[in-house]
Residue, then its C-alpha position, 0 to 999 in steps of 0.5 A: m108936157n113938151i112936144k116930144k113927150t106928147s109925140l112919144v105918148e101918141i106913138v108908144c102909148a096910144q098906138y102900141c100899148s094895150y094898157y093905155r087909157p086916153n085922158q087918164k093921167q098915169g103916175m109912172a111910165c114903163q121902162g121902155f118909154k123912159l129909154l125911148q125918151q132918152f134916145f129921141d131927146q138925142d135924135f128927134y129927127s128919127l121921131e119925125h120919121f116914125p112910121p104909123k102902126n101896121d098890123h104886122e104880128f109882134k115877134d118877141r125876138y129878144p126876150h132875154l135881152f129885154h128882160h135885163t134892159l127893159c123889164r128888170p128895172c121897170d117900175f111896173l115889175v114891182d107887182g109882177c108882169d104877166f107877159k114875162d111871168p113863165k106861168h102866164t097863160g100866153q094871152s097877156v101882151p107886152c107894154g107899149g115900150y116893149v113893143t115899140i123898141e122891138k119894132l125899132l130894132g132893124q128899122s133903116f131910119i134908126d141908128e141902131d148902135k145908138l139905140l142899143k147903147t141907150l138900152f145898155s146905159g145903166e150900170e149893167y156888167v156883163g161876164l161869162s156864166p160861172n159854168c162857162v169858159l173860153r177855150h182856144l182849140e183848133e178854133p175858138y170855142l165857148y165850153d159850157l161845163r154844166k151841159d158839157e156842150l161846146y160852142e164854136l165861135d166866129p171872130p166877132g163873137f170870140e172877141f166880144l166874149k173875151e171882153c166879158t170879164g165881169r168888170r166892163r159895162l154892156s154899153e161899152l162893148s156894143p155886142d151884136k143883139d142877136f148873138l147877145e140874145t142867144c148867149l143870154r138864152e143859153e145862159l152863157v153870159l150874165i148881166e149883173p148890177h155889180p162888177h165881178e171878176r171872171r178871167s179866161n186862161l187863153r192861149p192857142s192849144s196844141i194841134p191836135s188839141l188835148r180835150y179829154l184826159e183820163l186820170q187813173l188815180t189808183n190801181r186799187c180796186n174792190l172788185k175782180c170784174k171778168h173783163c177788166y183790162l187792167g189785170e190784178p189790182t195793186r196799191q199804186d196811187l198818183p200823188l195828190a200833188t201830181v194830180l193837181s199839177v196835171l190838172e193845172e197843165f191840162e187846163d192851161m192846154q185848153g182842156l175840157r173834161v177830166l175823167f177820174s178813174g182807177g182801179e176804183p177811184l173811191l179807194y184813192p187815199y186822197l180823194g177827199a182832198l182832191n174833191e176839195a181842190l176841184p172847184s178851182h179848176r175850170v174843167r168838167k170833172v167826171l168820176l168813173t166808178n163801179g158805184t159800190l162804194v158811193t153812199t150819201e155818208n161819203h158825199h163829202d168825198w165826191c160832192h164837187f164832181d160834175e158827173i158820176q159815171f156808173s158801170l152797170d153791166g146789165l140787170q141783176a143777173g148779168h151785172d152780178k155775173m160779170r162783177g160779182s154777187g151782190t154788186f148790182e144792189q150795191t151799185m144801184r144804191g150808189i146811183e140812188a145816193a148820187g141822184e139824191k144829192g143832185t149829181p148828174i149821172s151817166i151809165a157805162t155798159m159792157i156787152h157780154r154773153h150774159n146780159l144780151r137778153e137784159f138790154e130791152a129792160l135795162s133801156e126801159w129803166i134808163d129811160t126813166m132816169e135823167v142820165v147824161e148819157w149811156n155809153i155802151d161798148v163791146p169789151c176788148a179781149a185784154g186783161r182778164l177777158p181772154e181767161n173768161a171766154e164765156f163772156l165773149v160775144t162775136p162782133e156780129k152778136g154784140a154790135p147791134f146792141l151799141k144802138f141802145a147808147t144815148g148821148g155823146s162820147y169823148h172818143g169821136s171828133g169832127e176831124p178826119y182822124a181815127c179814134g182818140y184824136h183828142l184823148c189821152t190817159v195818165t196811169p197811176e205809174g205816171d205814164i202818159l198813153k194814147c189811151g188806156f189800152f196802149k200800156e206798152r207804147p207810152l207817149g211819155s211820162l209825167e216827169e217830162g210833162l203832159e204837153i211835151s208827151w202829148k206833142r208826140v202823138r201821131p194821129i192816124p188819118l182816116s185816109q190811111l186806114e184799110c177801110t178808107s173807102c167804106p161809106h161809113v168811115l166818117d161815122c165810125k172813125g175806123g172804130c177802136r184802134f186796139r180792137a182792130e185787126s192791125p194798126l191800120g186794119k178794120d175794127p170787126v165790131m164797127c164793121a158788124l154794126y154798119c153791115i148788120k141790120g136788126m136785133p139778134t134773136 
């Protein structure tokens, strides 16, 4: 045994390893010891300056990084490792190599870049996780399609992730260890033993960026809901080729999430073919449905959607009053079918006069479900609602129920602009709207192109609203511009929400 190995045994094994037994010959060494041997063979000076053991508490700062570099290739992992086993009691301790390398990272006498390259010296290839894409919006981001979560990136992080194509070794990239640990912990990147290809479609987006797109696939519908703002159903459908073209353009514009709606999208005659094409599009696909036609038997028509949002306007009495007798049970069967197939579920609820007393019980039921979010709104007096005045609620009556909502919303943004800053709608006729309510004022049409039409949008700065001095304007963003009293006026529902406290009696 050479002096370097003897010294390393004294430092790594004797000082830091709970499994070391003096004078007992070991048949093999842990992966940490092997890597340290490689490192100190090149930098013996650092070994001479290795500090003595102290009593500082061990901090496992890089468990995901070490899992790939120390634990996964370790000879001792054959029989399992209690310290890395998620089922362990928490009383197991790491091996000496693991402890020593953790302590070395950040030491002033160590060339940390050289040590990291020693850790990454194997055949590891790093790439973005299959559920993640890079997007160049107003700022660089990484978008997790599975979690529907957007991570803002600083320039070094963005440059590192751009290089994570799946065809470069980790040792070539010299990542920041804390950033890499975060990416591994959040499952944003993968370290794999074989090369793989994951390209990013990157270019600066328009400003404002178009992040959320509602595609109204069809005007067909099997229900006649009392509040529907689209009016009477027709047989107008977006051609499948048009839908696929729009998806490509939206993705190229750095889009994030597509909401496939109707009418009732389950009646879209090309739904099965659309579903088959969805995996090739790197956006989050959300199906907006009344749920009455969703079954396990037609799972092949919706299995590639990332989420299904069901319209549920109360418990049985309130829901059926709004959408028709028997629809509650049909929608519940649809929700059960999606849950059975493992598709994430969200709920959308409209507040109306006949479901106010059902919100407490509805909330308790939703709490038992693993829903992505619960969107709640007061419907706009458009379409059929004015002729069904018995369903209308005053802003003061309806607004407090908005507080039951959970999860995010695609209407909001961090910028100081009014509602819909990153959203537009495509109708079955091919018109491109600021949102579905502004049918009379389209931005353009699909014949011109999505991006050309989007560039005509004129966001409304919050500073131009009549309520710009309100202390809540940054929270409500001025509310719904269609529901507001005038183009720059106040949204009475939002005013009621922030000015009235407590629940109605």
